[in-house]
C-alpha positions in Angstrom: 127.6 80.9 90.3 128.1 81.3 86.4 127.1 78.1 84.7 125.3 76.8 87.9 122.4 79.0 88.5 118.9 77.7 87.5 115.8 79.7 88.4 112.1 79.4 87.7 108.8 81.2 87.3 105.9 78.9 88.3 102.5 80.2 87.7 99.3 78.5 88.4 97.0 78.6 85.3 93.9 79.8 87.1 93.6 82.7 84.8 95.9 85.2 83.0 98.9 86.9 84.5 98.1 90.2 86.3 100.4 93.0 87.2 101.5 91.4 90.4 102.5 88.1 88.5 104.6 90.1 86.2 106.6 91.6 89.1 107.5 88.0 90.1 108.2 86.9 86.5 110.3 89.9 85.8 112.4 89.6 89.0 113.0 85.8 88.6 114.2 86.4 84.8 116.5 89.3 85.8 118.0 87.3 88.6 118.8 84.5 86.2 120.2 86.7 83.5 122.3 88.7 86.0 123.8 85.5 87.3 124.4 84.4 83.5 122.2 81.3 84.4 119.1 79.7 83.1 115.3 80.7 83.6 112.6 78.0 83.4 108.8 78.2 83.3 106.8 75.6 85.2 102.9 75.5 85.1 101.8 74.6 88.5 98.4 73.0 87.6 98.1 70.1 90.1 94.9 71.7 91.4 92.8 70.9 88.3 89.6 72.2 89.6 91.0 75.8 89.9 92.7 75.7 86.6 91.1 77.6 83.7 91.2 75.9 80.3 93.6 77.9 77.9 95.1 79.9 80.8 98.4 78.1 80.5 98.8 79.0 76.8 97.7 82.5 77.5 100.3 82.9 80.2 103.1 81.7 77.9 102.2 84.2 75.3 101.9 87.0 77.9 105.4 86.2 78.9 106.6 86.0 75.4 105.2 89.5 74.7 107.3 90.9 77.5 110.5 89.1 76.2 110.5 86.6 79.0 110.9 83.1 77.4 111.9 80.0 79.0 115.4 78.6 78.3 113.8 75.1 78.2 110.5 73.7 77.2 108.0 74.6 79.8 106.6 71.7 82.0 103.3 71.1 83.5 102.9 69.5 87.0 99.9 67.7 86.0 102.0 65.5 83.7 104.6 64.8 86.5 102.5 62.8 88.9 104.6 59.7 88.9 107.7 61.8 90.2 105.7 62.7 93.4 104.5 59.4 94.6 107.9 57.8 95.2 108.9 60.8 97.8 105.6 60.4 99.5 106.0 56.6 99.7 109.5 57.1 101.1 108.1 59.5 103.9 105.4 57.0 104.7 107.9 54.2 105.0 110.0 56.3 107.5 106.9 57.1 109.6 107.0 60.8 108.5 103.8 60.8 106.7 100.4 59.4 107.5 96.8 59.0 106.1 94.3 61.6 107.5 90.5 61.3 107.6 89.7 64.7 108.7 87.6 67.1 106.8 88.0 71.0 107.1 85.1 71.0 109.1 86.5 68.3 111.6 89.6 70.4 112.0 87.6 73.5 112.7 85.5 71.7 115.4 88.6 70.3 117.2 90.4 73.7 117.1 87.1 75.4 118.5 86.8 72.7 121.3 90.3 73.8 122.4 89.3 77.6 122.4 91.4 78.3 119.2 90.1 80.4 116.4 91.6 80.8 113.0 92.8 84.4 112.4 91.4 86.0 109.4 93.0 85.1 106.1 95.3 82.5 108.0 95.4 78.7 107.5 93.9 76.1 109.9 96.6 74.6 112.2 96.3 71.0 112.0 95.7 69.5 115.5 97.3 66.2 114.8 94.2 64.2 115.2 95.1 61.3 112.9 98.8 61.0 113.9 97.8 58.1 116.0 95.6 56.5 113.4 92.3 57.0 111.5 90.1 55.8 114.3 87.6 54.2 111.9 87.4 57.1 109.4 88.4 56.5 105.7 91.7 58.1 104.6 91.2 61.4 102.9 94.6 62.9 102.5 98.2 62.2 103.4 99.9 64.6 105.8 103.6 65.2 106.8 104.4 65.0 110.5 106.0 68.3 111.6 106.7 67.2 115.1 109.7 65.0 114.1 112.9 66.1 112.4 114.7 63.1 110.8 116.8 64.5 108.0 117.6 61.8 105.2 121.2 62.6 104.8 120.4 66.2 103.6 122.5 67.7 101.1 124.3 71.0 101.9 122.0 74.0 101.2 123.0 76.8 99.0 124.3 79.5 101.3 120.9 80.1 103.0 121.9 79.2 106.6 119.2 76.7 107.3 119.0 75.7 111.0 117.0 72.9 112.4 116.8 73.0 116.2 116.5 69.9 118.4 116.8 66.9 115.9 114.1 64.5 116.6 111.7 67.1 118.1 109.7 70.0 116.7 111.9 71.6 114.1 112.2 75.2 114.2 113.5 76.3 110.8 115.6 79.5 110.2 116.7 80.7 106.8 118.0 83.9 105.2 115.9 85.5 102.7 117.8 87.6 100.2 115.4 90.4 100.5 113.5 89.9 103.7 116.5 89.0 105.9 116.4 86.4 108.7 113.3 84.3 108.8 112.2 81.6 111.4 109.2 79.6 111.9 108.1 76.8 114.1 106.3 74.7 111.6 104.4 72.5 114.0 103.0 75.2 116.1 102.3 77.7 113.2 101.1 75.3 110.5 100.7 71.8 112.0 100.9 68.6 109.8 100.3 69.8 106.2 98.9 68.0 103.3 101.1 66.3 100.8 98.3 64.4 98.9 94.8 65.8 98.8 91.5 64.1 99.3 90.9 64.2 95.6 93.9 62.2 94.9 96.0 65.1 93.6 99.4 65.9 95.0 99.5 69.0 97.1 101.5 72.1 96.2 104.1 71.7 98.9 105.2 68.3 97.8 105.0 68.9 94.1 107.1 72.2 94.3 109.8 70.6 96.4 110.1 67.6 94.1 110.0 69.6 90.9 112.6 72.2 92.2 115.0 69.4 93.0 114.2 67.5 89.8 115.0 70.6 87.6 118.1 71.5 89.7 116.8 74.8 90.8 119.3 76.7 92.8 117.5 80.0 93.3 113.7 80.7 94.0 112.7 84.3 93.3 108.9 84.7 93.9 106.2 86.9 95.5 106.4 87.8 99.2 102.8 86.1 99.6 104.6 82.7 99.2 107.3 83.5 101.8 105.2 81.8 104.4 105.6 78.4 102.5 109.3 78.5 102.7 109.7 76.8 106.0 107.4 73.9 105.0 109.3 73.5 101.8 112.7 73.4 103.6 111.5 70.9 106.0 110.5 68.6 103.2 113.6 69.2 101.4 115.6 68.1 104.4 113.4 65.2 105.3 113.8 63.9 101.7 117.5 64.7 101.4 117.2 67.3 98.8 119.2 70.4 98.6 117.6 73.9 99.5 117.6 76.6 97.0 118.3 80.3 97.9 115.1 82.3 98.3 114.2 85.9 97.4 110.6 87.1 97.9 109.6 90.2 96.0 107.4 93.0 97.0 103.7 92.7 96.4 101.5 94.8 94.2 98.3 96.0 96.2 95.1 97.3 95.1 93.4 100.6 96.5 92.1 98.8 99.5 95.6 97.5 100.4 94.9 94.0 99.5 97.3 91.8 97.6 96.5 92.1 93.9 95.3 88.6 92.8 92.7 86.8 90.9 90.6 86.6 94.2 90.6 90.3 94.6 89.5 90.9 90.9 92.9 91.9 89.5 92.6 92.6 85.8 94.4 90.5 83.2 97.9 91.9 82.4 97.6 94.0 79.2 100.6 93.0 77.1 99.6 95.1 74.1 102.1 97.6 75.3 104.7 95.3 77.0 107.2 98.0 77.8 104.5 99.9 79.7 103.6 96.7 81.7 107.3 96.0 82.4 108.1 99.6 83.6 105.2 99.3 86.0 106.7 96.0 87.3 110.3 97.4 87.4 109.1 100.2 89.5 107.7 97.8 92.1 111.2 96.2 92.1 112.9 99.6 92.7 114.3 99.7 89.2 114.4 102.9 87.2 112.1 103.4 84.2 113.4 102.8 80.6 111.9 104.5 77.5 113.9 102.4 74.9 112.7 99.4 73.1 111.9 96.0 74.8 115.3 94.4 74.4 117.2 97.4 75.5 115.0 97.9 78.5 115.4 94.3 79.8 119.3 94.6 79.3 119.2 97.8 81.3 117.3 96.4 84.1 119.7 93.3 84.3 122.4 95.7 84.8 120.5 97.4 87.5 119.5 94.1 89.2 123.1 92.8 89.1 124.2 96.0 91.0 121.6 95.5 93.6 121.2 91.8 94.1 124.2 89.8 92.8 126.2 90.0 96.1 123.2 88.8 98.3 
């Protein structure tokens, strides 16, 4: 893959990086360097209400402190909205996306009437209420139909073994994660029709990330295991839009004393990059890499070799 590999780190600027963020950043950087490829940074800031002013520049400084610098100028999703409308229009034209007038409360009421409760920390499975029309409600969002599989002349995926079962019916997607192994999800049953454009007019994460990965020629996605559940939705979108599918590797999570994933929501402290080698050694340990006591440049070079020995053949 020498000369073809393109990876990326795509944080949301809802606050500074924390220790868990650095694990994903380091892993994606090491994978790119081990493949002698390119590593890009993309700021995923489409959800403007959650973004914190100045967090984007702070994240870039934190990465630079750790020797992790994008090979191309970073991009901001909020500046790329025109790229996302055309794919949405194409899906609507083919009957694969539709307007939805349901609020979160509406969805909860429908599910409750069917005796279904949302498991703790999981998403609401959309019941398909507006597939047949808005029924007099104003449109709030746009959703992808997950009960139909109509690939738009999909390009060959990059060695991940994507399978779509029963073309034209509910697609069950299977793929091979480089770390987690064989994965499978019935998107219609486990997720339901998911949002492509939100009620506030902003484009949803799933559509934006798929379009951006394709536009930037991303061949490999290395990210935290908490995002593994998004993969089937993104593969489905890629296939419906005729876009190539990257390879995926989902890294281990950093957890707090209560066993919860370290995140801004669980009060994760900002990453201290005043001693970057210490921060990187902690991240490397989570990735199963040996500690290095040399200077920053030598440490990164050593870990590239360790990563290559472990993951290059996967």
